[in-house]
C-alpha positions as CSV (number, residue, x, y, z in Angstrom):
1,M,60.7,163.7,103.7
2,N,61.0,167.1,105.5
3,D,64.8,166.6,105.9
4,V,65.4,166.2,102.1
5,Y,66.0,168.9,99.5
6,A,66.5,168.4,95.8
7,V,69.1,170.6,94.1
8,I,68.6,170.7,90.4
9,L,71.6,171.9,88.3
10,A,70.2,173.7,85.3
11,G,73.1,175.5,83.7
12,G,74.3,174.5,80.3
13,S,75.6,176.0,77.1
14,G,72.9,174.8,74.7
15,S,75.3,173.3,72.2
16,R,74.7,169.5,72.2
17,L,71.2,169.5,70.7
18,W,71.7,172.4,68.4
19,P,69.8,173.8,66.4
20,L,66.9,173.0,68.8
21,S,68.9,174.1,71.9
22,R,70.6,177.4,72.0
23,Q,72.8,179.3,74.4
24,H,69.8,181.2,75.8
25,L,67.6,178.1,75.7
26,P,69.6,174.9,76.6
27,K,68.1,171.5,76.4
28,Q,66.8,171.3,80.0
29,F,64.1,173.9,79.1
30,L,63.1,171.9,75.9
31,S,60.3,169.3,75.5
32,L,61.7,166.3,73.8
33,E,58.9,164.0,74.6
34,G,55.3,165.2,75.4
35,N,54.6,168.7,76.7
36,A,56.8,168.8,79.8
37,S,60.4,170.2,79.6
38,L,63.3,168.0,80.8
39,L,63.5,170.2,83.8
40,Q,59.9,169.8,84.7
41,T,60.1,166.0,84.1
42,T,63.1,165.9,86.5
43,I,61.1,167.6,89.2
44,N,58.0,165.5,88.6
45,R,59.8,162.2,89.1
46,L,60.9,163.2,92.6
47,S,57.3,163.2,93.9
48,P,56.3,162.1,96.5
49,T,59.9,161.8,98.0
50,V,60.5,165.5,97.5
51,D,57.7,168.1,97.1
52,A,57.8,171.3,95.1
53,A,58.5,173.4,98.2
54,S,61.8,171.6,98.7
55,I,63.2,172.2,95.2
56,L,66.2,174.5,94.7
57,I,67.2,175.2,91.1
58,V,70.8,176.5,90.5
59,T,70.9,178.1,87.0
60,Q,72.5,181.0,85.1
61,E,71.1,184.4,85.6
62,T,70.6,184.8,81.8
63,H,68.2,181.8,81.8
64,A,66.4,183.0,84.9
65,K,65.6,186.5,83.5
66,G,65.1,185.4,79.9
67,E,63.8,182.3,78.2
68,A,63.4,180.3,81.3
69,Y,61.7,182.9,83.5
70,H,58.3,181.2,83.6
71,A,59.7,177.6,83.9
72,L,61.6,178.7,87.1
73,L,58.9,180.9,88.6
74,P,57.2,178.2,90.8
75,Y,60.5,177.1,92.5
76,Q,63.2,178.5,94.7
77,S,66.3,179.4,92.6
78,L,69.9,180.6,92.9
79,F,71.4,182.4,90.0
80,E,75.0,182.0,89.0
81,P,76.3,185.2,87.4
82,I,78.8,183.1,85.5
83,G,79.2,179.3,85.0
84,R,81.9,177.7,87.2
85,N,81.1,173.9,86.8
86,T,79.5,171.6,89.3
87,A,81.6,172.0,92.4
88,P,80.9,175.7,92.9
89,A,77.3,175.3,92.1
90,I,76.9,172.5,94.6
91,A,78.9,174.4,97.3
92,L,76.6,177.4,96.7
93,A,73.5,175.3,97.1
94,A,74.8,173.6,100.3
95,A,75.6,177.0,101.8
96,W,72.2,178.3,101.0
97,L,70.6,175.2,102.6
98,T,72.6,175.5,105.8
99,R,72.6,179.3,106.1
100,D,70.1,179.2,109.0
101,G,71.5,176.1,110.8
102,A,69.5,173.4,108.9
103,D,71.3,170.4,107.6
104,P,69.1,168.6,105.0
105,V,70.0,165.7,102.8
106,M,70.7,167.1,99.3
107,V,69.5,165.1,96.2
108,V,71.7,166.7,93.5
109,L,70.4,166.0,89.9
110,P,71.2,167.4,86.5
111,A,68.1,169.0,85.0
112,D,68.4,167.4,81.5
113,H,68.4,163.6,81.9
114,I,65.7,161.1,81.0
115,I,64.8,158.1,83.3
116,K,62.3,155.6,82.0
117,D,61.8,153.5,85.1
118,E,60.8,156.2,87.6
119,V,59.5,153.7,90.2
120,R,62.8,152.0,90.5
121,F,64.6,155.4,90.5
122,R,62.6,156.4,93.6
123,E,63.4,153.1,95.3
124,H,67.1,153.8,94.7
125,L,66.6,157.3,95.9
126,D,65.1,156.2,99.2
127,T,68.1,153.8,99.7
128,A,70.5,156.7,99.0
129,I,68.8,159.1,101.4
130,K,69.0,156.6,104.2
131,A,72.7,156.0,103.5
132,A,73.4,159.8,103.3
133,Q,71.8,160.4,106.7
134,G,74.6,158.2,108.0
135,G,77.3,160.5,106.5
136,K,78.0,158.8,103.2
137,L,78.4,160.6,99.8
138,L,76.2,158.6,97.4
139,T,76.5,158.5,93.6
140,F,74.2,156.7,91.2
141,G,76.1,154.3,89.0
142,I,74.4,153.3,85.8
143,Q,74.8,149.7,84.5
144,P,76.7,150.1,81.3
145,T,75.2,148.6,78.1
146,R,78.0,149.4,75.7
147,P,81.6,150.5,75.8
148,D,80.8,154.2,75.6
149,T,83.8,156.6,75.6
150,G,81.6,159.6,76.3
151,F,81.0,158.8,80.0
152,G,83.2,158.7,83.1
153,Y,83.4,155.3,84.8
154,I,83.3,154.2,88.5
155,K,84.7,150.9,89.7
156,A,82.7,149.6,92.7
157,Q,82.2,146.4,94.6
158,P,79.4,145.1,96.9
159,G,79.9,146.3,100.5
160,S,78.3,145.2,103.7
161,D,75.0,146.5,102.4
162,E,74.1,144.7,99.2
163,L,72.3,147.8,97.9
164,V,75.2,150.2,98.5
165,Y,78.6,149.4,96.8
166,D,82.1,150.5,97.9
167,V,83.8,152.8,95.4
168,E,87.3,151.9,94.4
169,R,88.1,154.5,91.8
170,F,86.9,156.9,89.2
171,T,88.1,157.0,85.6
172,E,87.5,159.9,83.3
173,K,86.3,159.3,79.7
174,P,88.4,156.3,78.5
175,D,89.5,155.3,75.1
176,L,87.5,152.5,73.3
177,A,89.8,149.6,74.3
178,T,89.7,150.6,78.0
179,A,85.9,151.1,77.9
180,E,85.6,147.6,76.4
181,G,87.6,146.2,79.2
182,F,85.5,148.0,81.8
183,L,82.3,146.5,80.3
184,A,83.8,143.0,80.2
185,S,84.9,143.1,83.8
186,G,81.4,143.9,85.2
187,D,82.9,146.0,88.0
188,Y,82.4,149.4,86.3
189,F,79.5,151.8,86.2
190,W,78.7,154.9,84.2
191,N,79.0,158.1,86.3
192,S,75.4,159.5,86.1
193,G,76.2,162.9,87.8
194,M,73.4,162.2,90.3
195,F,74.4,162.4,94.0
196,V,72.9,162.3,97.5
197,W,74.5,163.6,100.7
198,R,74.0,165.8,103.7
199,A,74.7,169.4,103.1
200,S,77.2,169.6,106.0
201,V,79.1,166.5,104.8
202,I,79.7,167.8,101.2
203,L,80.7,171.2,102.6
204,A,83.2,169.6,104.9
205,E,84.7,167.6,102.0
206,I,84.8,170.8,99.8
207,Q,86.6,172.6,102.6
208,R,89.1,169.6,102.8
209,Y,89.8,169.2,99.1
210,L,88.7,172.5,97.5
211,P,89.6,175.2,100.0
212,A,89.5,178.0,97.4
213,V,85.8,177.1,96.7
214,H,85.0,176.9,100.4
215,K,86.6,180.3,101.0
216,V,84.2,182.0,98.5
217,V,81.2,180.2,100.1
218,E,82.3,181.5,103.5
219,E,82.5,185.0,102.1
220,I,79.0,184.7,100.7
221,L,77.6,183.4,104.0
222,A,79.3,186.1,106.0
223,E,77.9,188.9,103.8
224,S,74.4,187.4,103.9
225,R,74.5,187.0,107.7
226,A,75.6,190.6,108.0
227,G,72.4,191.7,106.2
228,M,73.1,191.5,102.5
229,A,70.7,189.5,100.4
230,F,72.1,186.0,99.7
231,Q,71.7,186.4,95.9
232,Q,73.4,189.8,96.1
233,A,76.3,188.3,97.9
234,V,76.5,185.6,95.2
235,E,76.7,188.2,92.5
236,K,79.5,189.9,94.4
237,Y,81.7,186.8,95.2
238,F,80.8,184.0,92.9
239,P,82.8,185.1,89.9
240,S,86.0,184.5,91.9
241,M,85.2,180.8,92.2
242,P,87.6,178.4,90.5
243,A,85.9,176.3,87.8
244,I,86.1,172.6,88.7
245,S,83.7,169.6,88.7
246,I,82.6,168.0,91.9
247,D,83.8,164.6,90.6
248,Y,87.4,165.7,89.9
249,G,87.6,168.1,92.8
250,V,86.1,166.0,95.6
251,L,84.6,162.6,94.8
252,E,87.8,161.1,93.2
253,R,89.7,162.0,96.4
254,S,87.2,161.4,99.2
255,D,87.0,158.2,101.3
256,R,83.3,158.8,102.0
257,V,82.0,157.9,98.5
258,S,79.6,154.9,98.0
259,L,77.6,153.9,94.9
260,I,74.2,152.6,94.2
261,P,74.0,150.5,91.1
262,C,71.0,151.5,88.9
263,D,69.3,150.0,85.9
264,I,66.6,152.7,85.5
265,G,66.4,153.4,81.8
266,W,68.8,156.4,82.1
267,N,69.9,158.6,79.3
268,D,71.8,161.9,79.5
269,V,70.4,163.0,76.1
270,G,73.9,164.1,75.2
271,S,73.4,164.0,71.4
272,W,70.8,163.7,68.7
273,Q,71.8,160.0,68.4
274,A,70.8,159.6,72.1
275,V,67.5,161.3,71.4
276,H,66.9,158.8,68.6
277,E,67.6,155.9,71.0
278,I,64.9,156.9,73.5
279,A,62.3,158.1,71.0
280,D,59.3,156.1,69.8
281,K,60.1,154.7,66.3
282,D,58.1,153.4,63.4
283,E,58.5,149.9,61.9
284,N,61.6,151.0,60.0
285,G,63.4,152.4,63.1
286,N,62.6,156.1,62.2
287,A,61.9,158.7,64.9
288,L,59.7,161.3,63.2
289,Q,58.3,164.4,64.8
290,G,56.5,167.4,63.3
291,N,55.5,167.8,59.6
292,V,57.6,165.0,58.2
293,I,57.2,162.7,55.2
294,A,59.7,159.9,55.1
295,V,59.7,157.6,52.0
296,D,61.9,154.4,52.2
297,C,63.9,155.8,55.1
298,K,65.5,153.6,57.8
299,N,66.9,154.2,61.3
300,S,66.8,158.0,61.0
301,L,65.7,160.9,63.3
302,I,63.8,163.5,61.4
303,R,62.4,166.5,63.3
304,A,60.5,169.5,61.8
305,E,59.7,172.5,63.9
306,K,58.5,175.0,61.3
307,R,58.3,173.7,57.8
308,L,57.6,170.4,55.9
309,V,60.6,168.1,55.8
310,A,60.5,165.4,53.2
311,A,63.2,162.6,53.0
312,I,63.6,159.8,50.5
313,G,65.7,156.7,50.7
314,V,68.0,157.9,53.6
315,E,69.4,155.6,56.3
316,D,71.1,156.3,59.6
317,L,70.6,160.1,59.2
318,C,69.7,162.9,61.6
319,V,67.8,165.9,60.2
320,V,66.6,168.7,62.6
321,E,64.8,171.7,61.2
322,T,64.0,175.0,63.0
323,A,62.9,178.4,61.7
324,D,66.4,179.6,61.0
325,A,68.7,176.5,60.8
326,V,68.8,172.9,59.5
327,L,71.1,170.2,60.9
328,I,71.9,167.2,58.6
329,S,74.3,164.6,60.1
330,K,75.1,160.9,60.0
331,S,73.6,159.4,63.1
332,D,77.0,158.4,64.6
333,Q,78.4,161.9,64.0
334,T,75.9,164.0,65.9
335,Q,78.2,164.5,68.9
336,R,80.3,166.7,66.6
337,V,77.5,169.3,66.5
338,R,79.6,171.4,68.9
339,E,82.0,172.0,66.0
340,V,79.2,173.8,64.2
341,V,78.4,175.9,67.2
342,D,82.1,176.7,67.6
343,Q,82.2,177.9,63.9
344,L,79.1,180.0,64.4
345,Q,80.7,181.6,67.4
346,E,83.9,182.4,65.4
347,K,81.8,184.0,62.7
348,G,80.0,186.2,65.1
349,A,76.7,184.7,64.1
350,T,73.6,184.5,66.4
351,E,72.0,181.2,65.3
352,H,73.7,179.4,68.3
353,I,72.6,182.0,70.8
354,Y,68.8,182.4,70.4
355,H,65.9,181.3,68.1
356,V,64.0,183.4,65.7
357,K,61.2,183.4,68.4
358,V,62.5,184.5,71.7
359,N,60.5,184.1,75.0
360,R,60.7,186.9,77.5
361,P,59.1,187.3,81.0
362,W,56.5,189.6,79.5
363,G,55.7,187.4,76.4
364,S,57.8,186.9,73.2
365,Y,59.1,188.4,70.1
366,T,59.7,186.8,66.7
367,V,62.1,188.3,64.1
368,L,60.2,188.2,60.8
369,E,62.9,189.8,58.6
370,E,66.2,191.6,59.0
371,D,67.9,193.6,56.2
372,P,71.5,194.8,56.2
373,E,70.3,198.1,54.8
374,G,69.1,199.0,58.3
375,F,65.7,197.6,59.3
376,K,64.3,194.8,61.3
377,L,60.7,193.5,61.3
378,K,59.3,191.8,64.5
379,R,56.1,190.4,65.8
380,I,55.7,191.1,69.5
381,E,53.2,189.4,71.8
382,V,52.6,190.8,75.3
383,A,50.8,188.7,77.8
384,P,47.7,190.1,79.7
385,G,48.9,192.3,82.6
386,A,52.5,192.2,81.4
387,R,54.8,195.1,80.6
388,L,58.2,195.7,79.0
389,S,60.9,197.7,80.7
390,L,61.0,201.5,80.6
391,Q,63.8,201.8,78.1
392,S,65.5,203.8,75.3
393,H,67.7,203.0,72.3
394,R,70.7,205.0,71.1
395,Q,70.8,203.8,67.5
396,R,67.3,202.9,66.4
397,S,63.7,204.2,66.1
398,E,60.6,201.9,66.3
399,H,57.3,202.0,64.6
400,W,54.5,200.0,66.3
401,V,51.3,198.7,64.6
402,V,48.7,197.1,66.8
403,V,47.4,193.9,65.2
404,S,45.1,192.7,68.1
405,G,44.5,193.9,71.7
406,I,45.0,197.3,73.1
407,A,48.5,198.7,73.8
408,T,49.3,201.1,76.6
409,V,52.3,203.1,75.4
410,T,54.7,205.4,77.3
411,N,56.5,207.7,74.9
412,G,58.5,210.4,76.7
413,D,56.1,212.2,79.0
414,E,53.0,210.9,77.3
415,V,51.0,207.8,78.2
416,F,48.3,206.8,75.8
417,T,46.5,203.8,74.3
418,V,46.8,202.4,70.7
419,H,44.0,200.2,69.4
420,K,43.9,197.6,66.6
421,N,44.9,198.9,63.2
422,Q,46.4,202.0,64.8
423,S,50.1,202.8,65.1
424,T,52.7,205.0,66.9
425,Y,56.3,206.0,66.5
426,I,59.1,205.9,69.0
427,P,62.1,208.1,68.0
428,I,65.7,207.4,68.7
429,G,66.6,208.1,72.4
430,A,63.0,208.4,73.6
431,K,62.2,206.7,76.9
432,H,59.3,204.4,76.2
433,R,57.4,201.4,77.4
434,L,54.9,198.9,76.0
435,E,52.3,197.3,78.2
436,N,49.1,195.2,78.0
437,C,46.6,196.3,80.6
438,G,43.9,194.2,79.1
439,S,42.7,190.6,79.6
440,E,43.6,189.4,76.1
441,P,47.1,189.0,74.5
442,L,48.5,192.1,72.7
443,H,50.0,191.5,69.3
444,I,52.0,194.3,67.5
445,V,54.2,194.5,64.5
446,E,57.4,196.4,65.2
447,I,59.6,198.0,62.5
448,Q,63.0,199.0,63.7
449,V,65.1,201.4,61.6
450,G,68.7,202.4,62.5
451,D,72.4,201.9,62.0
452,Y,72.5,199.2,64.6
453,L,69.7,196.8,65.5
454,G,71.3,194.5,68.0
455,E,69.3,193.4,71.1
456,D,72.0,194.9,73.4
457,D,71.0,198.5,72.3
458,I,68.7,198.8,75.3
459,Q,69.1,201.1,78.2
460,R,66.7,200.1,81.0
461,Y,65.5,202.6,83.6
462,E,62.9,200.5,85.3
463,D,62.0,196.8,84.9
464,H,59.3,194.7,86.6
465,Y,61.4,191.5,86.2
466,G,64.7,192.7,87.7
467,R,66.7,192.7,84.5
C-alpha cells in the first residue's frame, strides 16, 4: 500500500529486562527468540502490507549512534535528542510524513512487542487501514486473558461495522478488584499501544488537545521549510516538548477513536515473567537458554549468556546471567527489577547503562578488567573498512597490542601500520585514530592508564558516524 507508512517507536530505558537490557541497549534491540531482534521482528511482520522503504523509526540519538547503529542503518529514522513520551514522538513522525504535502496512513507500533499470530494481525491491520482512510483513529484492543493491573483498559462496544468497535472510555492501570470486574464484564480490552490513523488527522487532534506539542512541531516544520535539515530542527526545538503520552493527551479526549478487538497472541514482554510465558518450555515448565543445567526444577526461567548456570530443586524462579550481573527473582516478582536499576543509578554504578561488551558503529569493545589503581584492559574489534573517530583523552594514555589483522594508526602527525604481535603507545592528549583498512577484522588489546578512565573522556575532532 503506497499510502501507508509504519512508524516504529523504539525509545525505551532498558530497565524492564535487566540485566540483559541496558540503558544503551533496551529490549527492542535484543533477540529473545531466534536471531532477529524484537525491532526487526516488528518490521518483518508488516510485510507485505508495508515494505521496508515505508518504515520510519523514531528512536533516541544515543541508540542511533551507539549500540543500535547497524540495526537502524537500513531504515529511515528520526532521532529524539531527549525522550518525551509517545505524543511528541508521534507528532514528530506525523510532521515528517506530511512535510512535503503527503498525507499517508500511519501504522504506529512499539518496537518491542511479540505477536504470535501474524496472519491474523495483518488481517486486523488491513481493516484498520481502511477505517483510518475514512478519518478514524484506530487502536488495537487485546482480548484480556487475566485481570492484569499492569495494562491500561479500553471499554468498547460493537458499532455499525462488526469489525470496528466504538470506544466508550479509557481507564489507566486499575487495581485488582477493578481489573477483575473489567474481565468479567467482557466489554474491556487491554490497550496495546498500537494505532492506525492518517497523519493529518492525528496532527489535527494534537493541535486540538495538545497545542503546546503542536506549536513545537510547527516550529520544526517552519525551520525545515526555510532550509534547515529536518533532523537539525528537531535537535533545536524538540527538547522544549512537554512529556505526555498519546493516550492521556489525545485518545482519552477525542471523539474519533475506534477499536479493533484482537486475539493475536500479543505480549508486550514487560517483565521476565512475560518472557517465560511466551518461551518454549520443557516438560517441567522450565524455559532454559544458554549453558544451563537444571535438576529437579519446575516452572522456572533460567538464562545463561556467558557462564554455566546450574540450578537444583528450584521452582517458580527467574535466573538471568550476563558477563557482569546475575538476576535472581521469584517469577511473580520480576516486575520489581526496576527497583534494582534505581539502586544502581543511585550508587553511580554502570551495570544498568551498558554491558561489558559494547557495540559501536565501527565494531565493539569488551572490558576485560578494570582496577581502581588506575588501569583498564579492553579487547577492541574493528570491522573491515571501519575507523574510530579522530580523538584525544585528557586523563589517560593507551597502549595498543595487535592480536590479529593490521592496524592503521594516526598518532599526532604520524600515520603508520601496526601488524600482529606489534604494539604502539598513545600518550595523554595526543590526537589519534585507529582504523582497519584491511578485509579481515582487526583485534587489538588496549591498556589504558590514567587517573580517570571513563568513556566520556573523549574529545572528538572528526567522526565518520556523526557522533
